[in-house]
C-alpha positions as CSV (number, residue, x, y, z in Angstrom):
1,M,0.0,0.0,0.0
2,I,1.2,3.5,-0.8
3,L,0.1,6.3,1.5
4,D,-0.2,9.8,0.1
5,I,-0.1,12.6,2.7
6,H,-1.6,15.8,1.2
7,L,-0.2,18.8,3.0
8,R,-1.8,22.2,3.4
9,D,1.0,23.9,1.4
10,G,-0.1,21.8,-1.7
11,K,2.7,19.2,-1.5
12,V,2.1,15.5,-1.4
13,V,4.5,13.2,0.5
14,Q,4.4,9.4,-0.2
15,V,5.1,6.5,2.1
16,P,5.5,3.4,0.0
17,S,4.9,0.0,1.7
18,F,2.9,1.8,4.4
19,K,2.6,-0.4,7.5
20,E,1.3,1.8,10.4
21,A,0.7,5.3,11.8
22,K,1.8,6.3,15.3
23,I,-0.2,9.2,16.7
24,S,0.8,11.1,19.8
25,I,-1.8,13.4,21.3
26,H,-2.0,12.6,25.1
27,E,-0.8,9.0,24.7
28,L,0.6,7.0,21.8
29,E,-1.9,5.3,19.5
30,I,-0.9,2.9,16.8
31,I,-3.1,2.5,13.7
32,P,-2.3,-0.4,11.3
33,A,-2.4,0.2,7.6
34,E,-5.7,-1.7,7.2
35,Q,-7.4,0.8,9.5
36,I,-6.0,4.1,8.0
37,S,-9.4,5.2,6.8
38,D,-10.4,5.3,10.5
39,I,-7.7,7.8,11.4
40,R,-8.8,11.1,12.9
41,L,-6.6,14.1,12.0
42,V,-6.1,16.4,14.9
43,K,-4.1,19.6,14.5
44,S,-2.5,19.4,17.9
45,A,-1.3,15.8,17.3
46,N,2.1,14.5,16.0
47,Y,2.0,11.7,13.4
48,A,4.6,9.2,12.3
49,F,3.7,7.3,9.1
50,I,5.9,4.2,8.8
51,G,6.6,2.2,5.7
52,A,9.6,2.0,3.3
53,N,10.4,5.5,4.7
54,T,9.1,7.2,7.8
55,V,7.4,10.6,7.7
56,T,7.0,12.5,11.0
57,I,4.7,15.5,10.7
58,S,2.4,17.7,12.8
59,G,-1.3,17.4,12.4
60,E,-1.7,21.1,11.6
61,D,0.3,20.5,8.3
62,I,-1.9,17.6,7.0
63,L,-4.9,18.4,4.8
64,Y,-5.9,14.7,4.1
65,L,-4.6,11.2,3.6
66,E,-5.1,8.9,0.6
67,S,-4.1,5.2,0.3
68,N,-3.6,3.2,-2.9
């Protein structure tokens, strides 16, 4: 699965072989790739999207996620 992270500045960052997302708001939450459509984007959260590469980004920078 490829995860496209669409950013508010118009850029798109890809995470090939996406496996899981780690979300840190008040505690760490791990979302497997199969459940990415259930993810809730929170501006105050920090996200790590893990696959062939790892992208760490603030929730305030993410517009939406798209998986292929």
